[in-house]
N, CA, C and O atoms as a printed pandas DataFrame, in Angstrom:
     atom_number atom_name residue_name chain_id  residue_number  x_coord  y_coord  z_coord
0              1         N          MET        A               1  -77.920  -58.033    2.174
1              2        CA          MET        A               1  -77.905  -57.631    0.792
2              3         C          MET        A               1  -76.483  -57.469    0.249
3              4         O          MET        A               1  -76.238  -57.855   -0.894
4              5         N          PRO        A               2  -75.526  -56.909    1.023
5              6        CA          PRO        A               2  -74.162  -56.807    0.494
6              7         C          PRO        A               2  -73.540  -58.187    0.210
7              8         O          PRO        A               2  -72.721  -58.322   -0.699
8              9         N          LEU        A               3  -73.926  -59.194    0.978
9             10        CA          LEU        A               3  -73.381  -60.527    0.742
10            11         C          LEU        A               3  -73.851  -61.086   -0.595
11            12         O          LEU        A               3  -73.072  -61.712   -1.314
12            13         N          LEU        A               4  -75.110  -60.866   -0.929
13            14        CA          LEU        A               4  -75.621  -61.312   -2.228
14            15         C          LEU        A               4  -74.915  -60.580   -3.368
15            16         O          LEU        A               4  -74.578  -61.181   -4.388
16            17         N          ALA        A               5  -74.700  -59.294   -3.186
17            18        CA          ALA        A               5  -73.984  -58.528   -4.209
18            19         C          ALA        A               5  -72.551  -59.041   -4.365
19            20         O          ALA        A               5  -72.033  -59.117   -5.479
20            21         N          LEU        A               6  -71.917  -59.392   -3.248
21            22        CA          LEU        A               6  -70.560  -59.940   -3.308
22            23         C          LEU        A               6  -70.534  -61.254   -4.073
23            24         O          LEU        A               6  -69.653  -61.475   -4.903
24            25         N          TRP        A               7  -71.496  -62.126   -3.797
25            26        CA          TRP        A               7  -71.554  -63.404   -4.508
26            27         C          TRP        A               7  -71.809  -63.195   -5.993
27            28         O          TRP        A               7  -71.211  -63.880   -6.823
28            29         N          LEU        A               8  -72.682  -62.266   -6.338
29            30        CA          LEU        A               8  -72.941  -61.982   -7.753
30            31         C          LEU        A               8  -71.704  -61.423   -8.451
31            32         O          LEU        A               8  -71.411  -61.790   -9.589
32            33         N          LEU        A               9  -70.984  -60.539   -7.773
33            34        CA          LEU        A               9  -69.746  -60.006   -8.336
34            35         C          LEU        A               9  -68.705  -61.105   -8.514
35            36         O          LEU        A               9  -67.994  -61.137   -9.518
36            37         N          ALA        A              10  -68.617  -62.002   -7.537
37            38        CA          ALA        A              10  -67.647  -63.095   -7.626
38            39         C          ALA        A              10  -67.984  -64.038   -8.779
39            40         O          ALA        A              10  -67.098  -64.446   -9.530
40            41         N          VAL        A              11  -69.251  -64.380   -8.918
41            42        CA          VAL        A              11  -69.652  -65.311   -9.985
42            43         C          VAL        A              11  -69.475  -64.685  -11.360
43            44         O          VAL        A              11  -68.979  -65.340  -12.276
44            45         N          THR        A              12  -69.873  -63.429  -11.517
45            46        CA          THR        A              12  -69.708  -62.800  -12.830
46            47         C          THR        A              12  -68.233  -62.582  -13.164
47            48         O          THR        A              12  -67.839  -62.708  -14.323
48            49         N          GLY        A              13  -67.423  -62.260  -12.175
49            50        CA          GLY        A              13  -65.982  -62.132  -12.410
50            51         C          GLY        A              13  -65.367  -63.463  -12.805
51            52         O          GLY        A              13  -64.533  -63.526  -13.707
52            53         N          TRP        A              14  -65.780  -64.525  -12.129
53            54        CA          TRP        A              14  -65.280  -65.862  -12.449
54            55         C          TRP        A              14  -65.667  -66.252  -13.876
55            56         O          TRP        A              14  -64.847  -66.781  -14.625
56            57         N          LEU        A              15  -66.919  -65.987  -14.246
57            58        CA          LEU        A              15  -67.366  -66.317  -15.601
58            59         C          LEU        A              15  -66.626  -65.496  -16.661
59            60         O          LEU        A              15  -66.268  -66.020  -17.716
60            61         N          ALA        A              16  -66.403  -64.232  -16.385
61            62        CA          ALA        A              16  -65.705  -63.382  -17.355
62            63         C          ALA        A              16  -64.262  -63.846  -17.556
63            64         O          ALA        A              16  -63.769  -63.869  -18.683
64            65         N          VAL        A              17  -63.592  -64.212  -16.475
65            66        CA          VAL        A              17  -62.221  -64.717  -16.597
66            67         C          VAL        A              17  -62.221  -66.060  -17.319
67            68         O          VAL        A              17  -61.322  -66.336  -18.114
68            69         N          THR        A              18  -63.220  -66.897  -17.049
69            70        CA          THR        A              18  -63.318  -68.182  -17.741
70            71         C          THR        A              18  -63.470  -67.981  -19.241
71            72         O          THR        A              18  -62.812  -68.660  -20.031
72            73         N          LEU        A              19  -64.329  -67.057  -19.635
73            74        CA          LEU        A              19  -64.501  -66.776  -21.064
74            75         C          LEU        A              19  -63.229  -66.206  -21.681
75            76         O          LEU        A              19  -62.897  -66.514  -22.826
76            77         N          GLY        A              20  -62.527  -65.384  -20.932
77            78        CA          GLY        A              20  -61.266  -64.845  -21.431
78            79         C          GLY        A              20  -60.207  -65.919  -21.592
79            80         O          GLY        A              20  -59.449  -65.907  -22.562
80            81         N          LEU        A              21  -60.151  -66.848  -20.648
81            82        CA          LEU        A              21  -59.183  -67.941  -20.747
82            83         C          LEU        A              21  -59.539  -68.916  -21.857
83            84         O          LEU        A              21  -58.653  -69.528  -22.453
84            85         N          ALA        A              22  -60.817  -69.064  -22.137
85            86        CA          ALA        A              22  -61.248  -70.012  -23.162
86            87         C          ALA        A              22  -60.823  -69.567  -24.554
87            88         O          ALA        A              22  -60.723  -70.394  -25.460
88            89         N          ARG        A              23  -60.574  -68.284  -24.738
89            90        CA          ARG        A              23  -60.203  -67.813  -26.065
90            91         C          ARG        A              23  -58.748  -67.364  -26.161
91            92         O          ARG        A              23  -58.276  -67.045  -27.252
92            93         N          ALA        A              24  -58.025  -67.334  -25.032
93            94        CA          ALA        A              24  -56.673  -66.758  -25.041
94            95         C          ALA        A              24  -55.602  -67.704  -25.594
95            96         O          ALA        A              24  -55.260  -67.597  -26.771
96            97         N          PRO        A              25  -55.071  -68.609  -24.803
97            98        CA          PRO        A              25  -54.019  -69.478  -25.339
98            99         C          PRO        A              25  -54.632  -70.615  -26.142
99           100         O          PRO        A              25  -55.852  -70.770  -26.187
100          101         N          ALA        A              26  -53.791  -71.392  -26.762
101          102        CA          ALA        A              26  -54.292  -72.510  -27.559
102          103         C          ALA        A              26  -53.701  -73.824  -27.053
103          104         O          ALA        A              26  -52.614  -73.849  -26.475
104          105         N          GLY        A              27  -54.424  -74.896  -27.278
105          106        CA          GLY        A              27  -53.916  -76.235  -26.981
106          107         C          GLY        A              27  -53.784  -76.538  -25.499
107          108         O          GLY        A              27  -54.696  -76.297  -24.708
108          109         N          PHE        A              28  -52.617  -77.076  -25.147
109          110        CA          PHE        A              28  -52.380  -77.525  -23.780
110          111         C          PHE        A              28  -52.420  -76.373  -22.784
111          112         O          PHE        A              28  -52.897  -76.540  -21.662
112          113         N          ALA        A              29  -51.927  -75.215  -23.181
113          114        CA          ALA        A              29  -51.928  -74.052  -22.285
114          115         C          ALA        A              29  -53.355  -73.639  -21.933
115          116         O          ALA        A              29  -53.622  -73.252  -20.795
116          117         N          ARG        A              30  -54.256  -73.714  -22.879
117          118        CA          ARG        A              30  -55.656  -73.364  -22.621
118          119         C          ARG        A              30  -56.286  -74.338  -21.640
119          120         O          ARG        A              30  -56.948  -73.933  -20.685
120          121         N          ARG        A              31  -56.074  -75.626  -21.884
121          122        CA          ARG        A              31  -56.662  -76.638  -20.989
122          123         C          ARG        A              31  -56.110  -76.514  -19.578
123          124         O          ARG        A              31  -56.853  -76.639  -18.604
124          125         N          THR        A              32  -54.820  -76.273  -19.466
125          126        CA          THR        A              32  -54.200  -76.131  -18.146
126          127         C          THR        A              32  -54.732  -74.898  -17.424
127          128         O          THR        A              32  -55.062  -74.966  -16.240
128          129         N          ALA        A              33  -54.817  -73.778  -18.127
129          130        CA          ALA        A              33  -55.307  -72.542  -17.517
130          131         C          ALA        A              33  -56.768  -72.683  -17.091
131          132         O          ALA        A              33  -57.148  -72.232  -16.010
132          133         N          LEU        A              34  -57.581  -73.303  -17.934
133          134        CA          LEU        A              34  -58.995  -73.487  -17.577
134          135         C          LEU        A              34  -59.160  -74.436  -16.404
135          136         O          LEU        A              34  -59.991  -74.196  -15.529
136          137         N          LEU        A              35  -58.380  -75.512  -16.370
137          138        CA          LEU        A              35  -58.470  -76.443  -15.245
138          139         C          LEU        A              35  -58.063  -75.765  -13.941
139          140         O          LEU        A              35  -58.729  -75.926  -12.918
140          141         N          ALA        A              36  -56.973  -75.010  -13.979
141          142        CA          ALA        A              36  -56.535  -74.293  -12.780
142          143         C          ALA        A              36  -57.593  -73.286  -12.333
143          144         O          ALA        A              36  -57.855  -73.139  -11.139
144          145         N          HIS        A              37  -58.197  -72.596  -13.297
145          146        CA          HIS        A              37  -59.216  -71.603  -12.956
146          147         C          HIS        A              37  -60.479  -72.279  -12.397
147          148         O          HIS        A              37  -61.091  -71.770  -11.458
148          149         N          LEU        A              38  -60.859  -73.404  -12.965
149          150        CA          LEU        A              38  -62.038  -74.115  -12.471
150          151         C          LEU        A              38  -61.835  -74.643  -11.054
151          152         O          LEU        A              38  -62.803  -74.811  -10.313
152          153         N          MET        A              39  -60.593  -74.904  -10.673
153          154        CA          MET        A              39  -60.304  -75.442   -9.348
154          155         C          MET        A              39  -60.129  -74.363   -8.279
155          156         O          MET        A              39  -59.994  -74.693   -7.101
156          157         N          THR        A              40  -60.127  -73.087   -8.657
157          158        CA          THR        A              40  -59.906  -72.042   -7.655
158          159         C          THR        A              40  -61.039  -71.961   -6.646
159          160         O          THR        A              40  -60.789  -71.818   -5.449
160          161         N          GLY        A              41  -62.272  -72.048   -7.105
161          162        CA          GLY        A              41  -63.412  -71.986   -6.180
162          163         C          GLY        A              41  -63.386  -73.094   -5.140
163          164         O          GLY        A              41  -63.379  -72.803   -3.944
164          165         N          PRO        A              42  -63.370  -74.372   -5.561
165          166        CA          PRO        A              42  -63.293  -75.448   -4.579
166          167         C          PRO        A              42  -62.016  -75.399   -3.746
167          168         O          PRO        A              42  -62.024  -75.762   -2.569
168          169         N          GLY        A              43  -60.921  -74.953   -4.353
169          170        CA          GLY        A              43  -59.666  -74.869   -3.609
170          171         C          GLY        A              43  -59.725  -73.846   -2.490
171          172         O          GLY        A              43  -59.203  -74.090   -1.402
172          173         N          VAL        A              44  -60.349  -72.711   -2.739
173          174        CA          VAL        A              44  -60.463  -71.684   -1.700
174          175         C          VAL        A              44  -61.413  -72.142   -0.594
175          176         O          VAL        A              44  -61.153  -71.903    0.585
176          177         N          VAL        A              45  -62.503  -72.795   -0.967
177          178        CA          VAL        A              45  -63.427  -73.317    0.049
178          179         C          VAL        A              45  -62.710  -74.340    0.929
179          180         O          VAL        A              45  -62.852  -74.312    2.151
180          181         N          LEU        A              46  -61.945  -75.239    0.318
181          182        CA          LEU        A              46  -61.203  -76.237    1.076
182          183         C          LEU        A              46  -60.137  -75.582    1.941
183          184         O          LEU        A              46  -59.963  -75.963    3.099
184          185         N          PHE        A              47  -59.427  -74.612    1.403
185          186        CA          PHE        A              47  -58.408  -73.904    2.170
186          187         C          PHE        A              47  -59.019  -73.216    3.390
187          188         O          PHE        A              47  -58.477  -73.293    4.493
188          189         N          CYS        A              48  -60.153  -72.543    3.179
189          190        CA          CYS        A              48  -60.817  -71.853    4.288
190          191         C          CYS        A              48  -61.319  -72.841    5.333
191          192         O          CYS        A              48  -61.268  -72.555    6.529
192          193         N          ALA        A              49  -61.799  -73.994    4.897
193          194        CA          ALA        A              49  -62.298  -74.995    5.836
194          195         C          ALA        A              49  -61.167  -75.602    6.653
195          196         O          ALA        A              49  -61.333  -75.849    7.847
196          197         N          VAL        A              50  -60.031  -75.843    6.033
197          198        CA          VAL        A              50  -58.912  -76.491    6.723
198          199         C          VAL        A              50  -58.220  -75.519    7.674
199          200         O          VAL        A              50  -57.857  -75.901    8.786
200          201         N          THR        A              51  -58.034  -74.282    7.258
201          202        CA          THR        A              51  -57.289  -73.325    8.078
202          203         C          THR        A              51  -58.163  -72.582    9.085
203          204         O          THR        A              51  -57.643  -71.965   10.015
204          205         N          GLY        A              52  -59.466  -72.634    8.914
205          206        CA          GLY        A              52  -60.350  -71.912    9.811
206          207         C          GLY        A              52  -60.497  -70.450    9.438
207          208         O          GLY        A              52  -61.103  -69.675   10.177
208          209         N          PHE        A              53  -59.951  -70.074    8.306
209          210        CA          PHE        A              53  -60.061  -68.709    7.808
210          211         C          PHE        A              53  -61.442  -68.549    7.195
211          212         O          PHE        A              53  -61.912  -69.453    6.505
212          213         N          GLY        A              54  -62.098  -67.434    7.426
213          214        CA          GLY        A              54  -63.466  -67.260    6.966
214          215         C          GLY        A              54  -63.614  -67.291    5.464
215          216         O          GLY        A              54  -62.818  -66.689    4.743
216          217         N          SER        A              55  -64.626  -67.987    4.989
217          218        CA          SER        A              55  -64.842  -68.054    3.547
218          219         C          SER        A              55  -65.318  -66.711    2.992
219          220         O          SER        A              55  -65.199  -66.472    1.790
220          221         N          LEU        A              56  -65.846  -65.841    3.829
221          222        CA          LEU        A              56  -66.213  -64.507    3.372
222          223         C          LEU        A              56  -64.977  -63.748    2.912
223          224         O          LEU        A              56  -64.997  -63.081    1.877
224          225         N          HIS        A              57  -63.911  -63.853    3.682
225          226        CA          HIS        A              57  -62.666  -63.194    3.302
226          227         C          HIS        A              57  -62.092  -63.807    2.027
227          228         O          HIS        A              57  -61.557  -63.093    1.180
228          229         N          GLY        A              58  -62.202  -65.113    1.891
229          230        CA          GLY        A              58  -61.753  -65.777    0.674
230          231         C          GLY        A              58  -62.553  -65.347   -0.537
231          232         O          GLY        A              58  -61.995  -65.154   -1.616
232          233         N          THR        A              59  -63.861  -65.196   -0.366
233          234        CA          THR        A              59  -64.715  -64.753   -1.470
234          235         C          THR        A              59  -64.389  -63.316   -1.864
235          236         O          THR        A              59  -64.369  -62.982   -3.049
236          237         N          ILE        A              60  -64.138  -62.482   -0.886
237          238        CA          ILE        A              60  -63.753  -61.093   -1.175
238          239         C          ILE        A              60  -62.438  -61.065   -1.940
239          240         O          ILE        A              60  -62.300  -60.327   -2.916
240          241         N          ALA        A              61  -61.481  -61.862   -1.504
241          242        CA          ALA        A              61  -60.178  -61.888   -2.176
242          243         C          ALA        A              61  -60.310  -62.384   -3.614
243          244         O          ALA        A              61  -59.721  -61.806   -4.528
244          245         N          LEU        A              62  -61.081  -63.452   -3.815
245          246        CA          LEU        A              62  -61.251  -63.981   -5.169
246          247         C          LEU        A              62  -61.959  -62.988   -6.078
247          248         O          LEU        A              62  -61.524  -62.760   -7.207
248          249         N          ALA        A              63  -63.038  -62.400   -5.596
249          250        CA          ALA        A              63  -63.764  -61.430   -6.417
250          251         C          ALA        A              63  -62.867  -60.248   -6.771
251          252         O          ALA        A              63  -62.884  -59.772   -7.906
252          253         N          ALA        A              64  -62.086  -59.773   -5.807
253          254        CA          ALA        A              64  -61.177  -58.652   -6.069
254          255         C          ALA        A              64  -60.119  -59.041   -7.094
255          256         O          ALA        A              64  -59.805  -58.252   -7.986
256          257         N          GLU        A              65  -59.568  -60.242   -6.979
257          258        CA          GLU        A              65  -58.542  -60.670   -7.924
258          259         C          GLU        A              65  -59.113  -60.836   -9.330
259          260         O          GLU        A              65  -58.479  -60.438  -10.307
260          261         N          TRP        A              66  -60.290  -61.413   -9.437
261          262        CA          TRP        A              66  -60.869  -61.618  -10.757
262          263         C          TRP        A              66  -61.217  -60.297  -11.425
263          264         O          TRP        A              66  -60.933  -60.111  -12.608
264          265         N          TRP        A              67  -61.826  -59.379  -10.685
265          266        CA          TRP        A              67  -62.186  -58.100  -11.286
266          267         C          TRP        A              67  -60.960  -57.253  -11.575
267          268         O          TRP        A              67  -60.944  -56.507  -12.554
268          269         N          ALA        A              68  -59.931  -57.354  -10.741
269          270        CA          ALA        A              68  -58.686  -56.640  -11.041
270          271         C          ALA        A              68  -58.047  -57.204  -12.304
271          272         O          ALA        A              68  -57.510  -56.451  -13.116
272          273         N          LEU        A              69  -58.101  -58.510  -12.474
273          274        CA          LEU        A              69  -57.570  -59.136  -13.686
274          275         C          LEU        A              69  -58.330  -58.666  -14.921
275          276         O          LEU        A              69  -57.735  -58.399  -15.966
276          277         N          ILE        A              70  -59.645  -58.571  -14.789
277          278        CA          ILE        A              70  -60.461  -58.089  -15.901
278          279         C          ILE        A              70  -60.118  -56.638  -16.232
279          280         O          ILE        A              70  -59.995  -56.284  -17.404
280          281         N          LEU        A              71  -59.964  -55.804  -15.218
281          282        CA          LEU        A              71  -59.649  -54.389  -15.444
282          283         C          LEU        A              71  -58.264  -54.197  -16.050
283          284         O          LEU        A              71  -58.087  -53.386  -16.960
284          285         N          VAL        A              72  -57.291  -54.934  -15.551
285          286        CA          VAL        A              72  -55.910  -54.731  -15.993
286          287         C          VAL        A              72  -55.653  -55.321  -17.371
287          288         O          VAL        A              72  -54.916  -54.738  -18.166
288          289         N          THR        A              73  -56.250  -56.466  -17.663
289          290        CA          THR        A              73  -55.968  -57.131  -18.940
290          291         C          THR        A              73  -57.017  -56.861  -20.004
291          292         O          THR        A              73  -56.826  -57.251  -21.156
292          293         N          GLY        A              74  -58.097  -56.220  -19.664
293          294        CA          GLY        A              74  -59.141  -55.933  -20.648
294          295         C          GLY        A              74  -59.811  -57.182  -21.175
295          296         O          GLY        A              74  -59.963  -57.339  -22.386
296          297         N          LEU        A              75  -60.213  -58.066  -20.291
297          298        CA          LEU        A              75  -60.873  -59.337  -20.623
298          299         C          LEU        A              75  -59.998  -60.289  -21.440
299          300         O          LEU        A              75  -60.514  -61.175  -22.122
300          301         N          ARG        A              76  -58.682  -60.111  -21.373
301          302        CA          ARG        A              76  -57.746  -61.020  -22.046
302          303         C          ARG        A              76  -56.676  -61.442  -21.054
303          304         O          ARG        A              76  -55.576  -60.888  -21.064
304          305         N          PRO        A              77  -56.979  -62.423  -20.188
305          306        CA          PRO        A              77  -56.013  -62.836  -19.167
306          307         C          PRO        A              77  -54.708  -63.355  -19.752
307          308         O          PRO        A              77  -53.694  -63.386  -19.055
308          309         N          GLY        A              78  -54.711  -63.761  -21.006
309          310        CA          GLY        A              78  -53.488  -64.215  -21.645
310          311         C          GLY        A              78  -52.428  -63.140  -21.760
311          312         O          GLY        A              78  -51.258  -63.446  -21.987
312          313         N          ARG        A              79  -52.814  -61.899  -21.607
313          314        CA          ARG        A              79  -51.848  -60.793  -21.660
314          315         C          ARG        A              79  -50.832  -60.876  -20.535
315          316         O          ARG        A              79  -49.733  -60.334  -20.656
316          317         N          LEU        A              80  -51.181  -61.547  -19.436
317          318        CA          LEU        A              80  -50.216  -61.695  -18.347
318          319         C          LEU        A              80  -49.093  -62.650  -18.713
319          320         O          LEU        A              80  -48.058  -62.671  -18.047
320          321         N          LEU        A              81  -49.284  -63.447  -19.772
321          322        CA          LEU        A              81  -48.261  -64.390  -20.199
322          323         C          LEU        A              81  -47.331  -63.807  -21.247
323          324         O          LEU        A              81  -46.306  -64.409  -21.566
324          325         N          ALA        A              82  -47.671  -62.649  -21.784
325          326        CA          ALA        A              82  -46.854  -62.049  -22.838
326          327         C          ALA        A              82  -45.529  -61.563  -22.268
327          328         O          ALA        A              82  -45.374  -61.416  -21.055
328          329         N          THR        A              83  -44.596  -61.322  -23.146
329          330        CA          THR        A              83  -43.273  -60.851  -22.743
330          331         C          THR        A              83  -43.353  -59.414  -22.233
331          332         O          THR        A              83  -44.057  -58.581  -22.802
332          333         N          GLY        A              84  -42.635  -59.140  -21.171
333          334        CA          GLY        A              84  -42.561  -57.788  -20.637
334          335         C          GLY        A              84  -43.814  -57.320  -19.935
335          336         O          GLY        A              84  -44.180  -56.150  -20.042
336          337         N          THR        A              85  -44.477  -58.206  -19.222
337          338        CA          THR        A              85  -45.728  -57.821  -18.569
338          339         C          THR        A              85  -45.579  -57.606  -17.068
339          340         O          THR        A              85  -46.570  -57.645  -16.340
340          341         N          LEU        A              86  -44.368  -57.382  -16.600
341          342        CA          LEU        A              86  -44.175  -57.154  -15.167
342          343         C          LEU        A              86  -44.958  -55.931  -14.666
343          344         O          LEU        A              86  -45.533  -56.002  -13.580
344          345         N          PRO        A              87  -45.007  -54.813  -15.406
345          346        CA          PRO        A              87  -45.833  -53.689  -14.942
346          347         C          PRO        A              87  -47.321  -54.044  -14.878
347          348         O          PRO        A              87  -48.033  -53.590  -13.982
348          349         N          ARG        A              88  -47.783  -54.853  -15.824
349          350        CA          ARG        A              88  -49.190  -55.270  -15.801
350          351         C          ARG        A              88  -49.454  -56.169  -14.595
351          352         O          ARG        A              88  -50.504  -56.064  -13.960
352          353         N          LEU        A              89  -48.518  -57.041  -14.282
353          354        CA          LEU        A              89  -48.661  -57.911  -13.116
354          355         C          LEU        A              89  -48.680  -57.092  -11.826
355          356         O          LEU        A              89  -49.453  -57.383  -10.913
356          357         N          ALA        A              90  -47.830  -56.073  -11.753
357          358        CA          ALA        A              90  -47.819  -55.190  -10.583
358          359         C          ALA        A              90  -49.128  -54.408  -10.483
359          360         O          ALA        A              90  -49.650  -54.209   -9.387
360          361         N          ALA        A              91  -49.652  -53.969  -11.611
361          362        CA          ALA        A              91  -50.930  -53.252  -11.603
362          363         C          ALA        A              91  -52.059  -54.173  -11.165
363          364         O          ALA        A              91  -52.973  -53.743  -10.462
364          365         N          TRP        A              92  -52.002  -55.438  -11.577
365          366        CA          TRP        A              92  -53.010  -56.402  -11.152
366          367         C          TRP        A              92  -52.969  -56.597   -9.638
367          368         O          TRP        A              92  -54.015  -56.611   -8.990
368          369         N          ALA        A              93  -51.778  -56.745   -9.073
369          370        CA          ALA        A              93  -51.650  -56.926   -7.625
370          371         C          ALA        A              93  -52.142  -55.692   -6.872
371          372         O          ALA        A              93  -52.840  -55.818   -5.865
372          373         N          ALA        A              94  -51.786  -54.514   -7.348
373          374        CA          ALA        A              94  -52.219  -53.281   -6.676
374          375         C          ALA        A              94  -53.731  -53.097   -6.779
375          376         O          ALA        A              94  -54.377  -52.712   -5.805
376          377         N          ALA        A              95  -54.295  -53.371   -7.953
377          378        CA          ALA        A              95  -55.744  -53.234   -8.119
378          379         C          ALA        A              95  -56.494  -54.264   -7.275
379          380         O          ALA        A              95  -57.538  -53.952   -6.701
380          381         N          ALA        A              96  -55.976  -55.478   -7.194
381          382        CA          ALA        A              96  -56.621  -56.510   -6.372
382          383         C          ALA        A              96  -56.598  -56.119   -4.899
383          384         O          ALA        A              96  -57.590  -56.301   -4.194
384          385         N          ALA        A              97  -55.482  -55.589   -4.433
385          386        CA          ALA        A              97  -55.392  -55.156   -3.038
386          387         C          ALA        A              97  -56.356  -54.009   -2.758
387          388         O          ALA        A              97  -57.022  -53.995   -1.723
388          389         N          ALA        A              98  -56.432  -53.049   -3.672
389          390        CA          ALA        A              98  -57.336  -51.913   -3.479
390          391         C          ALA        A              98  -58.797  -52.360   -3.500
391          392         O          ALA        A              98  -59.591  -51.909   -2.675
392          393         N          LEU        A              99  -59.158  -53.237   -4.429
393          394        CA          LEU        A              99  -60.536  -53.728   -4.486
394          395         C          LEU        A              99  -60.890  -54.564   -3.262
395          396         O          LEU        A              99  -62.011  -54.481   -2.760
396          397         N          ALA        A             100  -59.952  -55.366   -2.778
397          398        CA          ALA        A             100  -60.206  -56.157   -1.576
398          399         C          ALA        A             100  -60.398  -55.253   -0.359
399          400         O          ALA        A             100  -61.259  -55.511    0.482
400          401         N          LEU        A             101  -59.603  -54.207   -0.271
401          402        CA          LEU        A             101  -59.752  -53.256    0.836
402          403         C          LEU        A             101  -61.114  -52.562    0.770
403          404         O          LEU        A             101  -61.796  -52.429    1.787
404          405         N          LEU        A             102  -61.505  -52.123   -0.417
405          406        CA          LEU        A             102  -62.817  -51.478   -0.570
406          407         C          LEU        A             102  -63.959  -52.429   -0.238
407          408         O          LEU        A             102  -64.916  -52.046    0.436
408          409         N          ALA        A             103  -63.860  -53.656   -0.707
409          410        CA          ALA        A             103  -64.921  -54.635   -0.437
410          411         C          ALA        A             103  -64.996  -54.979    1.043
411          412         O          ALA        A             103  -66.087  -55.171    1.580
412          413         N          THR        A             104  -63.848  -55.059    1.704
413          414        CA          THR        A             104  -63.839  -55.358    3.137
414          415         C          THR        A             104  -64.474  -54.221    3.931
415          416         O          THR        A             104  -65.208  -54.468    4.888
416          417         N          ARG        A             105  -64.200  -52.992    3.545
417          418        CA          ARG        A             105  -64.822  -51.841    4.222
418          419         C          ARG        A             105  -66.325  -51.773    3.957
419          420         O          ARG        A             105  -67.085  -51.280    4.790
420          421         N          TRP        A             106  -66.745  -52.265    2.807
421          422        CA          TRP        A             106  -68.145  -52.220    2.388
422          423         C          TRP        A             106  -68.986  -53.260    3.093
423          424         O          TRP        A             106  -70.173  -53.041    3.336
424          425         N          MET        A             107  -68.375  -54.409    3.429
425          426        CA          MET        A             107  -69.133  -55.497    4.059
426          427         C          MET        A             107  -69.380  -55.188    5.540
427          428         O          MET        A             107  -68.446  -54.831    6.257
428          429         N          PRO        A             108  -70.600  -55.319    5.995
429          430        CA          PRO        A             108  -70.886  -55.068    7.406
430          431         C          PRO        A             108  -70.378  -56.227    8.275
431          432         O          PRO        A             108  -70.396  -57.384    7.853
432          433         N          GLY        A             109  -69.943  -55.912    9.449
433          434        CA          GLY        A             109  -69.545  -56.937   10.410
434          435         C          GLY        A             109  -68.126  -57.437   10.258
435          436         O          GLY        A             109  -67.743  -58.398   10.925
436          437         N          ILE        A             110  -67.339  -56.820    9.408
437          438        CA          ILE        A             110  -65.945  -57.268    9.256
438          439         C          ILE        A             110  -65.056  -56.294    9.957
439          440         O          ILE        A             110  -63.837  -56.465    9.964
């Protein structure tokens, strides 16, 4: 059951970030950001397959990063591109690490 909850959290976080990116920048920046975001899922699966690193850990990391991004930017990922956002970027990294640690402790068998 925790694995299903993790997948649901990852998918909803991915969708929320996608919606935030779709409305944030304009023109070429929007297309580039959306393409990069759309490639994160397949890229992590490929990375985990090539390196032998478990995809469960990759899913936990992605879900933590997406939800931390949502929490720190308030559903506006474009805020990380604004001037003077180094504290926000640091808060995103700290929140992602904390969420990943909590999720890892929550998952059985890790």
